[in-house]
N, C-alpha and C positions, 0 to 999 in steps of 0.2 A: 635585440630581442633576448628575453630570458628564458632559456629552454627548461630550467629547473622549474621555474614558475608554471610553464606550459605543462610539464610532466605532471607536476603536483595537481594542477587543475583537472587534467584528465584523469588521474587516479581518483580524485574526490568524485568526479562526476560518475565514474564507474561504480565506486563504492555506494554512493548515494542512489544510484539507479538500481543496483542489485538489492540493496536493503529495502527500497520501496517496493520492488516486485516481490520479494520475500514476504514483507509485511502484509502485502495485499493477498498473497496466497494463503497465508496462516490465518488472516482475518476471515477471508471467504469460508475456509474449512470450519473455523470456530462458528461462524453465522450459520452455517448448514446445520451444525449440531444444535445450536441454541433454537433455531426454527423448529427442528424435529422434536426437541424436548418440549418446547412451548405449544405446538400445535398438534403433536401427535401424527404428523405427516411429514414426508420429505418436502423440501422446497420445490417450487416449480423449476423444472429443467430449462424450460422455454417459456417465460412469462408471456410472450406474444402469441403463443398457441391458444386458439379460441376455446379450447376445453378448460383453460385456466381462467377462474373468475377474475373480474376486474380487481376487486379488493385484494385478493391474494397476489395478484401480479404486481399491483402498485405497492403493497406493503413490502413485498419482498425486494422489489427494486429500490425503494426508499431506505430500507434497513440496511441492505448491502451496500448501497451507494455511500451512506454516511459512514458505515463502519469501514469500508475499504479506504475511503478518503482519509479518515482519521488514522487508520493503521499505516498508510503511506507517510503521513506527516510524522508520525511516531518514529517510523524506520529511518526516515531522512534526518530527523533530529538526532537520533541516536548515532547514526553514521557521521554526522557532523561533529558530534562530541568525541566520538573515537578516533576520527581522523585528527582533530585538532590536539587531543591528548598524545596520539602516537607522533605526530610530526612536529608538535611544539610551536607551530605557526597558526596564525588565523586562516580560516578558509580562503582559498584562492578566489578571486573575483574573475568575472567574464569580461571586465573591461580592460 
């Protein structure tokens, strides 16, 4: 068993997860500001609330879902590049 490779895998997964979470938080913050600038209103805090119209709820859900998903991918890709540059090895595999 190669413990160095196991340790590198754990380190990469931790870095990747942290980057994805951070990117998701930043993206949601940016989306909140973009929504407010575009609509003149704050985004719905709870799109399931019956006082929030369907159009507003679905638009917010779709916009944030896509943006957060893209942000997470960007965060993970940046983490992968940083890891590879720092370690000098390809990304560890799960297999």
